[in-house]
N, CA, C, O and the ligand as a Tripos MOL2 file, in Angstrom:
@<TRIPOS>MOLECULE
protein
  253   251    64     0     0
PROTEIN
NO_CHARGES

@<TRIPOS>ATOM
      1 N          85.2410   70.1290   70.5610 N.3       1 MET1
      2 CA         86.3400   71.1450   70.7740 C.3       1 MET1
      3 C          86.9540   71.1360   72.0620 C.2       1 MET1
      4 O          86.1720   71.0290   73.0070 O.2       1 MET1
      5 N          88.0560   71.2140   72.2960 N.am      2 SER2
      6 CA         88.6110   70.9940   73.7220 C.3       2 SER2
      7 C          89.3080   72.2440   74.2970 C.2       2 SER2
      8 O          90.3220   72.7090   73.7780 O.2       2 SER2
      9 N          88.7180   72.7690   75.3960 N.am      3 LYS3
     10 CA         89.2880   73.8540   75.9690 C.3       3 LYS3
     11 C          90.7890   73.4590   76.8860 C.2       3 LYS3
     12 O          90.9280   72.3990   77.4970 O.2       3 LYS3
     13 N          91.7140   74.4300   76.8270 N.am      4 SER4
     14 CA         92.5140   74.3070   77.8030 C.3       4 SER4
     15 C          92.7910   75.2080   78.6840 C.2       4 SER4
     16 O          93.2290   76.3090   78.3510 O.2       4 SER4
     17 N          92.6020   74.9120   79.7620 N.am      5 ILE5
     18 CA         92.5680   75.9270   81.0160 C.3       5 ILE5
     19 C          93.8090   75.8640   81.9250 C.2       5 ILE5
     20 O          94.1850   74.9940   82.7110 O.2       5 ILE5
     21 N          94.3560   77.1240   81.5550 N.am      6 VAL6
     22 CA         95.7800   77.0890   82.3760 C.3       6 VAL6
     23 C          95.2290   77.5810   83.8600 C.2       6 VAL6
     24 O          94.3760   78.4320   84.1130 O.2       6 VAL6
     25 N          96.0440   76.7180   84.7870 N.am      7 GLN7
     26 CA         95.6790   77.0440   86.0190 C.3       7 GLN7
     27 C          96.7760   78.2270   86.7590 C.2       7 GLN7
     28 O          97.3640   78.0640   87.8280 O.2       7 GLN7
     29 N          96.8450   79.2930   85.9700 N.am      8 ALA8
     30 CA         97.9440   80.2880   86.6210 C.3       8 ALA8
     31 C          97.2090   81.0590   87.5690 C.2       8 ALA8
     32 O          96.0280   81.3480   87.3750 O.2       8 ALA8
     33 N          98.0160   81.5030   88.8660 N.am      9 PRO9
     34 CA         97.6810   82.1350   89.8540 C.3       9 PRO9
     35 C          97.0870   83.4850   89.3630 C.2       9 PRO9
     36 O          97.5430   84.2160   88.4840 O.2       9 PRO9
     37 N          95.9210   83.6670   90.1570 N.am     10 LYS10
     38 CA         95.2520   85.1350   89.5690 C.3      10 LYS10
     39 C          96.0800   86.3880   89.9800 C.2      10 LYS10
     40 O          96.6090   86.5810   91.0750 O.2      10 LYS10
     41 N          96.0890   87.1940   88.8990 N.am     11 SER11
     42 CA         96.8530   88.3940   89.3230 C.3      11 SER11
     43 C          96.0560   89.2540   90.2470 C.2      11 SER11
     44 O          94.8920   89.5480   89.9740 O.2      11 SER11
     45 N          96.6370   89.6570   91.3080 N.am     12 ARG12
     46 CA         96.1220   90.6650   92.3930 C.3      12 ARG12
     47 C          97.0320   91.4170   92.9410 C.2      12 ARG12
     48 O          98.1960   91.2440   92.5810 O.2      12 ARG12
     49 N          96.7210   92.4420   93.9530 N.am     13 PHE13
     50 CA         97.5260   93.0320   94.7010 C.3      13 PHE13
     51 C          97.2510   92.9150   96.1010 C.2      13 PHE13
     52 O          96.0840   92.8160   96.4810 O.2      13 PHE13
     53 N          98.1210   92.9170   96.8330 N.am     14 ILE14
     54 CA         98.0510   92.4490   98.2780 C.3      14 ILE14
     55 C          98.8140   93.7600   99.2600 C.2      14 ILE14
     56 O         100.0090   94.0550   99.2740 O.2      14 ILE14
     57 N          97.9030   94.2750   99.8930 N.am     15 HIS15
     58 CA         98.0670   94.9560  100.9960 C.3      15 HIS15
     59 C          98.8020   94.4100  102.1390 C.2      15 HIS15
     60 O          98.3770   93.4450  102.7730 O.2      15 HIS15
     61 N          99.8670   94.9940  102.4030 N.am     16 VAL16
     62 CA        100.8860   94.0980  103.3260 C.3      16 VAL16
     63 C         101.5620   95.3740  104.3480 C.2      16 VAL16
     64 O         101.6980   96.5670  104.0760 O.2      16 VAL16
     65 N         101.8990   94.6630  105.5470 N.am     17 MET17
     66 CA        102.6040   95.6890  106.3920 C.3      17 MET17
     67 C         103.8620   94.9570  106.8380 C.2      17 MET17
     68 O         103.8690   93.7630  107.1390 O.2      17 MET17
     69 N         104.9090   95.7440  106.8580 N.am     18 CYS18
     70 CA        106.1890   95.1790  107.2950 C.3      18 CYS18
     71 C         106.2710   94.9220  108.6840 C.2      18 CYS18
     72 O         105.9790   95.7590  109.5390 O.2      18 CYS18
     73 N         106.7360   93.5660  108.9600 N.am     19 LYS19
     74 CA        106.8230   93.1240  110.3900 C.3      19 LYS19
     75 C         107.8420   93.9140  111.0990 C.2      19 LYS19
     76 O         107.7610   93.9360  112.3270 O.2      19 LYS19
     77 N         108.6820   94.4910  110.5870 N.am     20 LYS20
     78 CA        109.8160   94.9830  111.2980 C.3      20 LYS20
     79 C         109.4190   96.3910  111.6220 C.2      20 LYS20
     80 O         109.3730   96.6720  112.8200 O.2      20 LYS20
     81 N         109.0770   97.4750  110.6040 N.am     21 CYS21
     82 CA        108.9300   98.8560  110.9000 C.3      21 CYS21
     83 C         107.4530   99.1470  110.7120 C.2      21 CYS21
     84 O         107.1340  100.3220  110.8960 O.2      21 CYS21
     85 N         106.5550   98.3470  110.4010 N.am     22 LYS22
     86 CA        105.1260   98.7200  110.2330 C.3      22 LYS22
     87 C         104.7120   99.3090  109.2220 C.2      22 LYS22
     88 O         103.5150   99.5830  109.1310 O.2      22 LYS22
     89 N         105.5730   99.6260  108.2710 N.am     23 ASN23
     90 CA        105.3520  100.2980  106.9950 C.3      23 ASN23
     91 C         104.4380   99.6090  106.0900 C.2      23 ASN23
     92 O         104.7510   98.5010  105.6520 O.2      23 ASN23
     93 N         103.2690  100.1990  105.7510 N.am     24 GLU24
     94 CA        102.2320   99.5680  104.7630 C.3      24 GLU24
     95 C         102.5860   99.6560  103.1420 C.2      24 GLU24
     96 O         102.9690  100.7150  102.6440 O.2      24 GLU24
     97 N         102.4780   98.8580  102.6350 N.am     25 GLN25
     98 CA        102.4320   99.0870  100.8420 C.3      25 GLN25
     99 C         101.6210   97.9680  100.3480 C.2      25 GLN25
    100 O         101.2250   96.9590  100.9310 O.2      25 GLN25
    101 N         101.4340   98.4540   98.9050 N.am     26 VAL26
    102 CA        100.6090   97.3130   98.1900 C.3      26 VAL26
    103 C         101.6300   96.6960   97.1290 C.2      26 VAL26
    104 O         102.2180   97.3610   96.2760 O.2      26 VAL26
    105 N         101.7360   95.4530   97.2970 N.am     27 ILE27
    106 CA        102.5350   94.7230   96.2600 C.3      27 ILE27
    107 C         101.8910   93.8030   95.5720 C.2      27 ILE27
    108 O         100.9490   93.1920   96.0770 O.2      27 ILE27
    109 N         102.3660   93.5540   94.1710 N.am     28 TYR28
    110 CA        101.8670   92.7320   93.2530 C.3      28 TYR28
    111 C         101.9590   91.3240   93.4500 C.2      28 TYR28
    112 O         103.0790   90.9280   93.7740 O.2      28 TYR28
    113 N         100.9760   90.3890   93.3250 N.am     29 ASN29
    114 CA        101.2690   88.9790   93.7800 C.3      29 ASN29
    115 C         102.1540   88.1930   92.8700 C.2      29 ASN29
    116 O         102.6210   87.1160   93.2390 O.2      29 ASN29
    117 N         102.4280   88.7620   91.5430 N.am     30 LYS30
    118 CA        103.1440   87.9490   90.5130 C.3      30 LYS30
    119 C         104.2990   88.7980   90.1470 C.2      30 LYS30
    120 O         104.7150   88.6600   88.9960 O.2      30 LYS30
    121 N         104.9780   89.7760   91.0280 N.am     31 ALA31
    122 CA        105.9890   90.3370   90.8790 C.3      31 ALA31
    123 C         107.1560   89.4360   90.4410 C.2      31 ALA31
    124 O         107.2190   88.3320   90.9820 O.2      31 ALA31
    125 N         108.0380   89.7490   89.5800 N.am     32 ALA32
    126 CA        109.3320   89.1090   88.9830 C.3      32 ALA32
    127 C         110.5190   89.4080   89.9040 C.2      32 ALA32
    128 O         111.3780   88.5310   90.0020 O.2      32 ALA32
    129 N         110.6430   90.3920   90.4960 N.am     33 THR33
    130 CA        111.6060   90.6790   91.5160 C.3      33 THR33
    131 C         111.3760   90.6690   92.9270 C.2      33 THR33
    132 O         110.2330   90.6130   93.3810 O.2      33 THR33
    133 N         112.6300   90.7340   93.8120 N.am     34 VAL34
    134 CA        112.3310   90.8660   95.0590 C.3      34 VAL34
    135 C         111.7250   91.9840   95.4800 C.2      34 VAL34
    136 O         112.1860   92.9520   94.8740 O.2      34 VAL34
    137 N         110.7520   92.3270   96.3840 N.am     35 ILE35
    138 CA        110.0750   93.3290   96.9350 C.3      35 ILE35
    139 C         110.6330   93.7310   98.3370 C.2      35 ILE35
    140 O         110.7020   93.0350   99.3500 O.2      35 ILE35
    141 N         110.9980   94.9710   98.1530 N.am     36 VAL36
    142 CA        111.5910   95.4620   99.5350 C.3      36 VAL36
    143 C         110.8400   96.6640  100.1990 C.2      36 VAL36
    144 O         110.4470   97.6590   99.5900 O.2      36 VAL36
    145 N         110.7200   96.4580  101.3430 N.am     37 CYS37
    146 CA        110.0430   97.5870  102.2050 C.3      37 CYS37
    147 C         110.6840   98.8690  101.9760 C.2      37 CYS37
    148 O         111.9080   98.9860  102.0390 O.2      37 CYS37
    149 N         109.8750   99.8710  101.7020 N.am     38 THR38
    150 CA        110.1140  101.2370  101.3890 C.3      38 THR38
    151 C         110.6650  101.9600  102.5100 C.2      38 THR38
    152 O         111.4720  102.8860  102.4320 O.2      38 THR38
    153 N         110.1510  101.4510  103.5890 N.am     39 GLY39
    154 CA        110.6120  102.1080  104.9870 C.3      39 GLY39
    155 C         111.8750  101.4620  105.4740 C.2      39 GLY39
    156 O         112.7200  102.2540  105.8910 O.2      39 GLY39
    157 N         112.1230  100.4240  105.5020 N.am     40 CYS40
    158 CA        113.4870  100.0020  106.2530 C.3      40 CYS40
    159 C         114.2420   98.9310  105.2680 C.2      40 CYS40
    160 O         115.3480   98.5840  105.6820 O.2      40 CYS40
    161 N         113.8880   98.4520  104.2390 N.am     41 GLY41
    162 CA        114.5610   97.9120  103.1870 C.3      41 GLY41
    163 C         114.5750   96.2740  103.3160 C.2      41 GLY41
    164 O         115.2160   95.4710  102.6380 O.2      41 GLY41
    165 N         113.7160   96.0450  104.3390 N.am     42 MET42
    166 CA        113.4730   94.5260  104.7180 C.3      42 MET42
    167 C         113.0140   93.8930  103.2570 C.2      42 MET42
    168 O         112.5150   94.6310  102.4070 O.2      42 MET42
    169 N         113.2190   92.4480  103.0140 N.am     43 GLU43
    170 CA        112.5570   91.8830  101.8930 C.3      43 GLU43
    171 C         111.2350   91.5910  102.4090 C.2      43 GLU43
    172 O         111.1070   91.0900  103.5270 O.2      43 GLU43
    173 N         110.3440   91.8400  101.7470 N.am     44 MET44
    174 CA        109.1220   91.7710  101.8890 C.3      44 MET44
    175 C         108.0540   90.7630  101.1510 C.2      44 MET44
    176 O         106.8830   90.5830  101.4860 O.2      44 MET44
    177 N         108.7690   90.1480  100.0470 N.am     45 ALA45
    178 CA        108.2270   89.2070   99.2780 C.3      45 ALA45
    179 C         109.1980   88.7580   98.1520 C.2      45 ALA45
    180 O         109.7110   89.6770   97.5130 O.2      45 ALA45
    181 N         109.4890   87.6460   97.8520 N.am     46 LYS46
    182 CA        110.2090   87.0800   96.8810 C.3      46 LYS46
    183 C         109.6840   86.4630   95.7060 C.2      46 LYS46
    184 O         108.7880   85.6670   95.9900 O.2      46 LYS46
    185 N         109.9320   86.5530   94.4610 N.am     47 PRO47
    186 CA        109.3790   85.7260   93.3820 C.3      47 PRO47
    187 C         109.6530   84.5160   93.2820 C.2      47 PRO47
    188 O         110.6910   84.0960   93.7940 O.2      47 PRO47
    189 N         108.7880   83.6680   92.6000 N.am     48 THR48
    190 CA        108.8860   82.2800   92.4440 C.3      48 THR48
    191 C         108.6960   81.8260   91.0980 C.2      48 THR48
    192 O         108.7250   80.6280   90.8140 O.2      48 THR48
    193 N         108.4990   82.7540   90.2410 N.am     49 GLY49
    194 CA        108.0820   82.3540   88.9120 C.3      49 GLY49
    195 C         106.5020   82.2940   88.6360 C.2      49 GLY49
    196 O         106.0080   82.2480   87.5090 O.2      49 GLY49
    197 N         105.8350   82.3010   89.7650 N.am     50 GLY50
    198 CA        104.3760   82.2130   89.7710 C.3      50 GLY50
    199 C         103.9600   83.3170   90.9080 C.2      50 GLY50
    200 O         104.3570   84.4820   90.9470 O.2      50 GLY50
    201 N         103.2190   82.7840   91.6680 N.am     51 GLU51
    202 CA        102.8310   83.8700   92.8680 C.3      51 GLU51
    203 C         104.0120   83.9860   93.8150 C.2      51 GLU51
    204 O         104.7300   83.0270   94.0980 O.2      51 GLU51
    205 N         104.1910   85.3600   94.3450 N.am     52 ILE52
    206 CA        105.3320   85.5990   95.2760 C.3      52 ILE52
    207 C         105.0620   84.7170   96.4300 C.2      52 ILE52
    208 O         104.0610   84.0200   96.5990 O.2      52 ILE52
    209 N         106.2400   84.8610   97.3110 N.am     53 ILE53
    210 CA        106.1500   84.2990   98.5570 C.3      53 ILE53
    211 C         106.2240   85.6700   99.6650 C.2      53 ILE53
    212 O         107.2200   86.3820   99.7970 O.2      53 ILE53
    213 N         105.1280   85.8120  100.2900 N.am     54 VAL54
    214 CA        105.1110   86.9710  100.9740 C.3      54 VAL54
    215 C         105.9020   86.7000  102.5850 C.2      54 VAL54
    216 O         105.7130   85.6940  103.2680 O.2      54 VAL54
    217 N         106.6740   87.6920  102.9060 N.am     55 ASN55
    218 CA        107.3280   87.6750  104.1500 C.3      55 ASN55
    219 C         106.9060   88.7210  104.8120 C.2      55 ASN55
    220 O         107.8600   89.1920  105.4310 O.2      55 ASN55
    221 N         105.7240   89.4540  105.0250 N.am     56 ALA56
    222 CA        105.1590   90.4910  105.6450 C.3      56 ALA56
    223 C         103.8490   89.9780  106.0570 C.2      56 ALA56
    224 O         103.3850   88.8830  105.7410 O.2      56 ALA56
    225 N         103.2720   90.9110  106.8220 N.am     57 LYS57
    226 CA        101.8340   90.7460  107.4920 C.3      57 LYS57
    227 C         100.8410   91.1450  106.6040 C.2      57 LYS57
    228 O         100.6030   92.3520  106.5490 O.2      57 LYS57
    229 N         100.0760   90.2130  105.7420 N.am     58 VAL58
    230 CA         99.0200   90.5400  105.0030 C.3      58 VAL58
    231 C          97.8990   91.0860  105.6330 C.2      58 VAL58
    232 O          97.3200   90.4430  106.5090 O.2      58 VAL58
    233 N          97.4860   92.3070  105.2570 N.am     59 LEU59
    234 CA         96.2320   93.0070  105.8790 C.3      59 LEU59
    235 C          95.1320   92.7120  104.8570 C.2      59 LEU59
    236 O          94.0020   92.4530  105.2690 O.2      59 LEU59
    237 N          95.4110   92.7390  103.4940 N.am     60 GLU60
    238 CA         94.1200   92.6220  102.6300 C.3      60 GLU60
    239 C          94.3960   92.0670  101.3050 C.2      60 GLU60
    240 O          95.4400   92.5100  100.8280 O.2      60 GLU60
    241 N          93.8640   91.3550  100.6790 N.am     61 ILE61
    242 CA         93.8780   90.9670   99.1920 C.3      61 ILE61
    243 C          92.9070   91.9470   98.5190 C.2      61 ILE61
    244 O          91.8000   92.2230   98.9810 O.2      61 ILE61
    245 N          93.3830   92.4080   97.4740 N.am     62 LEU62
    246 CA         92.7900   93.4740   96.8760 C.3      62 LEU62
    247 C          92.7020   92.8890   95.4160 C.2      62 LEU62
    248 O          93.6940   92.5480   94.7720 O.2      62 LEU62
    249 N          91.2720   92.8020   94.9210 N.am     63 GLY63
    250 CA         90.9690   92.5330   93.6120 C.3      63 GLY63
    251 C          91.5810   91.0270   93.1770 C.2      63 GLY63
    252 O          91.4140   90.5990   92.0350 O.2      63 GLY63
    253 ZN        109.8610   97.9430  106.8710 Zn       64 ZN64
@<TRIPOS>BOND
     1     1     2 1
     2     2     3 1
     3     3     4 2
     4     3     5 am
     5     5     6 1
     6     6     7 1
     7     7     8 2
     8     7     9 am
     9     9    10 1
    10    10    11 1
    11    11    12 2
    12    11    13 am
    13    13    14 1
    14    14    15 1
    15    15    16 2
    16    15    17 am
    17    17    18 1
    18    18    19 1
    19    19    20 2
    20    19    21 am
    21    21    22 1
    22    22    23 1
    23    23    24 2
    24    23    25 am
    25    25    26 1
    26    26    27 1
    27    27    28 2
    28    27    29 am
    29    29    30 1
    30    30    31 1
    31    31    32 2
    32    31    33 am
    33    33    34 1
    34    34    35 1
    35    35    36 2
    36    35    37 am
    37    37    38 1
    38    38    39 1
    39    39    40 2
    40    39    41 am
    41    41    42 1
    42    42    43 1
    43    43    44 2
    44    43    45 am
    45    45    46 1
    46    46    47 1
    47    47    48 2
    48    47    49 am
    49    49    50 1
    50    50    51 1
    51    51    52 2
    52    51    53 am
    53    53    54 1
    54    54    55 1
    55    55    56 2
    56    55    57 am
    57    57    58 1
    58    58    59 1
    59    59    60 2
    60    59    61 am
    61    61    62 1
    62    62    63 1
    63    63    64 2
    64    63    65 am
    65    65    66 1
    66    66    67 1
    67    67    68 2
    68    67    69 am
    69    69    70 1
    70    70    71 1
    71    71    72 2
    72    71    73 am
    73    73    74 1
    74    74    75 1
    75    75    76 2
    76    75    77 am
    77    77    78 1
    78    78    79 1
    79    79    80 2
    80    79    81 am
    81    81    82 1
    82    82    83 1
    83    83    84 2
    84    83    85 am
    85    85    86 1
    86    86    87 1
    87    87    88 2
    88    87    89 am
    89    89    90 1
    90    90    91 1
    91    91    92 2
    92    91    93 am
    93    93    94 1
    94    94    95 1
    95    95    96 2
    96    95    97 am
    97    97    98 1
    98    98    99 1
    99    99   100 2
   100    99   101 am
   101   101   102 1
   102   102   103 1
   103   103   104 2
   104   103   105 am
   105   105   106 1
   106   106   107 1
   107   107   108 2
   108   107   109 am
   109   109   110 1
   110   110   111 1
   111   111   112 2
   112   111   113 am
   113   113   114 1
   114   114   115 1
   115   115   116 2
   116   115   117 am
   117   117   118 1
   118   118   119 1
   119   119   120 2
   120   119   121 am
   121   121   122 1
   122   122   123 1
   123   123   124 2
   124   123   125 am
   125   125   126 1
   126   126   127 1
   127   127   128 2
   128   127   129 am
   129   129   130 1
   130   130   131 1
   131   131   132 2
   132   131   133 am
   133   133   134 1
   134   134   135 1
   135   135   136 2
   136   135   137 am
   137   137   138 1
   138   138   139 1
   139   139   140 2
   140   139   141 am
   141   141   142 1
   142   142   143 1
   143   143   144 2
   144   143   145 am
   145   145   146 1
   146   146   147 1
   147   147   148 2
   148   147   149 am
   149   149   150 1
   150   150   151 1
   151   151   152 2
   152   151   153 am
   153   153   154 1
   154   154   155 1
   155   155   156 2
   156   155   157 am
   157   157   158 1
   158   158   159 1
   159   159   160 2
   160   159   161 am
   161   161   162 1
   162   162   163 1
   163   163   164 2
   164   163   165 am
   165   165   166 1
   166   166   167 1
   167   167   168 2
   168   167   169 am
   169   169   170 1
   170   170   171 1
   171   171   172 2
   172   171   173 am
   173   173   174 1
   174   174   175 1
   175   175   176 2
   176   175   177 am
   177   177   178 1
   178   178   179 1
   179   179   180 2
   180   179   181 am
   181   181   182 1
   182   182   183 1
   183   183   184 2
   184   183   185 am
   185   185   186 1
   186   186   187 1
   187   187   188 2
   188   187   189 am
   189   189   190 1
   190   190   191 1
   191   191   192 2
   192   191   193 am
   193   193   194 1
   194   194   195 1
   195   195   196 2
   196   195   197 am
   197   197   198 1
   198   198   199 1
   199   199   200 2
   200   199   201 am
   201   201   202 1
   202   202   203 1
   203   203   204 2
   204   203   205 am
   205   205   206 1
   206   206   207 1
   207   207   208 2
   208   207   209 am
   209   209   210 1
   210   210   211 1
   211   211   212 2
   212   211   213 am
   213   213   214 1
   214   214   215 1
   215   215   216 2
   216   215   217 am
   217   217   218 1
   218   218   219 1
   219   219   220 2
   220   219   221 am
   221   221   222 1
   222   222   223 1
   223   223   224 2
   224   223   225 am
   225   225   226 1
   226   226   227 1
   227   227   228 2
   228   227   229 am
   229   229   230 1
   230   230   231 1
   231   231   232 2
   232   231   233 am
   233   233   234 1
   234   234   235 1
   235   235   236 2
   236   235   237 am
   237   237   238 1
   238   238   239 1
   239   239   240 2
   240   239   241 am
   241   241   242 1
   242   242   243 1
   243   243   244 2
   244   243   245 am
   245   245   246 1
   246   246   247 1
   247   247   248 2
   248   247   249 am
   249   249   250 1
   250   250   251 1
   251   251   252 2
@<TRIPOS>SUBSTRUCTURE
     1 MET1         2 RESIDUE 1 A MET
     2 SER2         6 RESIDUE 1 A SER
     3 LYS3        10 RESIDUE 1 A LYS
     4 SER4        14 RESIDUE 1 A SER
     5 ILE5        18 RESIDUE 1 A ILE
     6 VAL6        22 RESIDUE 1 A VAL
     7 GLN7        26 RESIDUE 1 A GLN
     8 ALA8        30 RESIDUE 1 A ALA
     9 PRO9        34 RESIDUE 1 A PRO
    10 LYS10       38 RESIDUE 1 A LYS
    11 SER11       42 RESIDUE 1 A SER
    12 ARG12       46 RESIDUE 1 A ARG
    13 PHE13       50 RESIDUE 1 A PHE
    14 ILE14       54 RESIDUE 1 A ILE
    15 HIS15       58 RESIDUE 1 A HIS
    16 VAL16       62 RESIDUE 1 A VAL
    17 MET17       66 RESIDUE 1 A MET
    18 CYS18       70 RESIDUE 1 A CYS
    19 LYS19       74 RESIDUE 1 A LYS
    20 LYS20       78 RESIDUE 1 A LYS
    21 CYS21       82 RESIDUE 1 A CYS
    22 LYS22       86 RESIDUE 1 A LYS
    23 ASN23       90 RESIDUE 1 A ASN
    24 GLU24       94 RESIDUE 1 A GLU
    25 GLN25       98 RESIDUE 1 A GLN
    26 VAL26      102 RESIDUE 1 A VAL
    27 ILE27      106 RESIDUE 1 A ILE
    28 TYR28      110 RESIDUE 1 A TYR
    29 ASN29      114 RESIDUE 1 A ASN
    30 LYS30      118 RESIDUE 1 A LYS
    31 ALA31      122 RESIDUE 1 A ALA
    32 ALA32      126 RESIDUE 1 A ALA
    33 THR33      130 RESIDUE 1 A THR
    34 VAL34      134 RESIDUE 1 A VAL
    35 ILE35      138 RESIDUE 1 A ILE
    36 VAL36      142 RESIDUE 1 A VAL
    37 CYS37      146 RESIDUE 1 A CYS
    38 THR38      150 RESIDUE 1 A THR
    39 GLY39      154 RESIDUE 1 A GLY
    40 CYS40      158 RESIDUE 1 A CYS
    41 GLY41      162 RESIDUE 1 A GLY
    42 MET42      166 RESIDUE 1 A MET
    43 GLU43      170 RESIDUE 1 A GLU
    44 MET44      174 RESIDUE 1 A MET
    45 ALA45      178 RESIDUE 1 A ALA
    46 LYS46      182 RESIDUE 1 A LYS
    47 PRO47      186 RESIDUE 1 A PRO
    48 THR48      190 RESIDUE 1 A THR
    49 GLY49      194 RESIDUE 1 A GLY
    50 GLY50      198 RESIDUE 1 A GLY
    51 GLU51      202 RESIDUE 1 A GLU
    52 ILE52      206 RESIDUE 1 A ILE
    53 ILE53      210 RESIDUE 1 A ILE
    54 VAL54      214 RESIDUE 1 A VAL
    55 ASN55      218 RESIDUE 1 A ASN
    56 ALA56      222 RESIDUE 1 A ALA
    57 LYS57      226 RESIDUE 1 A LYS
    58 VAL58      230 RESIDUE 1 A VAL
    59 LEU59      234 RESIDUE 1 A LEU
    60 GLU60      238 RESIDUE 1 A GLU
    61 ILE61      242 RESIDUE 1 A ILE
    62 LEU62      246 RESIDUE 1 A LEU
    63 GLY63      250 RESIDUE 1 A GLY
    64 ZN64       253 GROUP 0 **** ****
């Protein structure tokens, strides 16, 4: 019996800080839409279909 293991990126949340206004927020690493800073509206992460590309300072990886 063969097992097929899909190498999908792990779902997790990332605690980030905006490079521009220092606002901190928690974002989902597999978000399907662009994530903008709730403080200044700057783009903090963009979707790739898999794991997002973070354009903010990563403070902590959660779970
Ligand atoms: Zn900001």
